[in-house]
Structure formats: structure tokens, C-alpha cells
N, C-alpha and C positions, 0 to 999 in steps of 0.2 A: 293797593289798599284792600283789605278784606272787608266783608260786610260788617263784622264786629268793630273793626277799626274805624270805619266810616261812621257807624252809629255812635261810638264813643266820642269821636271828634265833633259830631253834630251836637251831642248833649253838652260838651264843653263849651262850644260856641254859644249855644242858647243860654246856658247858665251865666257866662261872662257878660252877655249883652242884656239879658232879661232879669237875671237874678234867679235864685232857686224857686221862690214861690211862683213867680210869673211863668217860669219854664214848666213847672208842674201843671199850672192852669192851662197853658198852651197845649201841652201834650194830652191833657184830658179832653180837649176839644175834638180829638180824632177818634173815630171808631175804626180801628185797623181791620176788623173783620177776620173771619176764618173760612176755611173751606175752599172749594173750587167753584168760583162764580160761573164759569162756562158750563160746567156740568149741571149746576143747580138751575141755571137759566134754561137749559135744554129741557130739564124735567118740568120746571114750572110753566114753561110756555109751550109745551108739547101740543096741547090741544087748542091753542089760540090760533085762529086763522085770521087772515086779513079782514074777512067779512065780520067776524065776531069782534075784532078790535075796533073797526069803524062803527059798528052798532053800539058798542059800549061807550065810545067817545061821543057819539050823537046823543045817547041817553044822558051822559054826564053834562053835556052842554045844555040840553033841554031842562034838566033839573036845575042847573045854575041859573038859567034864564027865567025860570019860574019861581026863583027864591026857595026852592026845595032842596037846594044843594047842601049836603052834609058831608064833609070830608070823611073818607073811609079810613 
């Protein structure tokens, strides 16, 4: 079974069991994303060290404990 055939069969099953509207709602729940996560991660985390990670985590925990926590 090719990827296209698998996708088509999956859509058919969803529509049969959920109906068209619910299938669309279900599919909208997913952010399929694009790009190469591995390369992006390497770039984004290149300068993050274990020490800086643990320092940032300690800072976030302290802020949360002091009620100064603001999600970023």
C-alpha cells in the first residue's frame, strides 16, 4: 500500500465513522508541521549547555514558587 493509498483509506474510515464535519474537526486538531526537526533542534539548542539548562530550570521554579511565574 502506498502512502497515498494509506492516507485515502484513513480518510474514508474517518468519514465513515465520524462523518464529514467531525472528520474535518479531528484533522484540524493536528499541526503536521514542516521542515527537519533534527536540524532545527541542533541549530536552536547549539548554545544550550547542561549548566545553562539547569540554571534556567532553577530560575523558572523559583519564579513559580514566588508567584512571579508568567508562561513564556
